[in-house]
C-alpha positions, -999 to +999 in steps of 0.1 A: +000+001+004+027+025+008+046+024-022+015+027-046+002+051-029+042+068-035+035+061-069+001+071-070+006+105-050+034+117-077+010+136-104-008+157-074+025+162-059+037+176-091+007+201-095+015+213-054+050+216-059+042+238-092+018+254-063+049+259-042+071+275-065+046+295-072+044+310-034+081+308-032+088+331-061+062+353-051+070+361-021+107+361-025+098+388-059+084+410-027+109+408-004+134+418-034+115+444-038+110+452+003+143+445+012+167+440-012+204+453-014+202+461+022+222+432+035+256+435+033+289+429+045+306+463+029+323+486+051+314+519+024+273+513+032+256+520+060+238+493+062+263+469+072+270+484+110+227+489+120+232+443+115+259+439+142+247+423+173+219+408+153+213+373+163+208+374+115+247+388+125+256+365+155+251+332+133+263+344+098+233+343+078+250+368+053+240+348+019+199+348+035+192+378+021+166+391-010+195+407-027+188+386-060+159+364-066+181+330-062+190+341-026+152+351-019+144+318-029+169+301-004+150+323+021+119+315+014+130+277+016+145+286+050+110+299+060+090+269+046+108+244+063+107+268+097+147+269+096+157+295+123+131+318+112+132+339+140+172+346+137+167+353+094+136+379+106+154+399+131+182+405+101+152+419+083+140+440+111+174+455+118+177+470+081+140+478+082+113+482+102+093+462+123+061+459+101+084+439+080+075+411+105+039+413+085+061+397+056+071+365+079+035+362+092+019+357+061+044+342+040+037+317+075+000+317+068+004+309+026+037+288+027+037+268+059-004+261+070-018+269+035+007+245+012+019+222+036-012+212+047-025+212+013+007+186+009+002+162+038-036+164+027-028+151-004-011+122+005-033+113+035-062+107+010-046+086-015-030+067+016-067+062+027-080+054-007-057+027-012-065+016+019-102+011+010-093-004-020-071-036-008-098-040+020-127-039-008-104-063-022-102-085+007-141-086+009-143-097-025-118-128-020-145-135+010-176-130-003-159-154-037-149-185-018-185-183-007-200-184-044-207-152-045-185-125-071-164-147-093-139-125-106-132-088-096-115-066-120-082-048-107-097-012-112-132-027-095-152-010-119-161-050-132-175-078-114-185-116-134-205-137-111-221-166-119-258-168-123-268-188-098-272-165-072-303-148-101-340-155-100-349-191-123-344-193-158-309-170-157-288-194-137-267-206-160-249-181-173-221-158-166-226-119-164-210-090-157-217-060-143-202-024-146-196+006-125-174+031-146-184+062-143-194+058-105-161+072-074-150+048-051-181+052-027-204+053-053-189+018-065-186+000-034-227+014-024-238-007-060-215-036-055-228-039-017-265-041-031-259-067-055-238-090-032-239-088+004 
């Protein structure tokens, strides 16, 4: 089930990864606009002295800045995985003002809370759908052993069953029931009515 989940979730993960990249790219561009060029170690730049004594400078986070797009993406990725974000925030606040905290707050809401939880929800949902399909197949095997359903196709859309359970006159034939076009839950409900 785990390997099927991993392979099956890849197409959805690609779409969510693209959404995540768009969020990171957008916030990186916003960070470049507001904070770009302000974090520097150039002794001729008065902003370099503002950072002295901050957690940002003490931890040597000089490369984590919004001076260019790739550095901004690096900062946003560090913020996304909640990696020492408060030290990075201290450097940005030192070179700007206390209202720059809203940048970090909005990125936390958009990137960490919304998109990361979307990733977790997709994986968990796909896992439970696969688990339900495995349970359905197990139940169908048990029913086959009792003589009802003879064969269930892999996708769960076709059933080949013996006519022995049908009314008189149609008992000696095999029939195919199809549930194509129905969702997994609808398929389960339809088949449970026929083969309980």
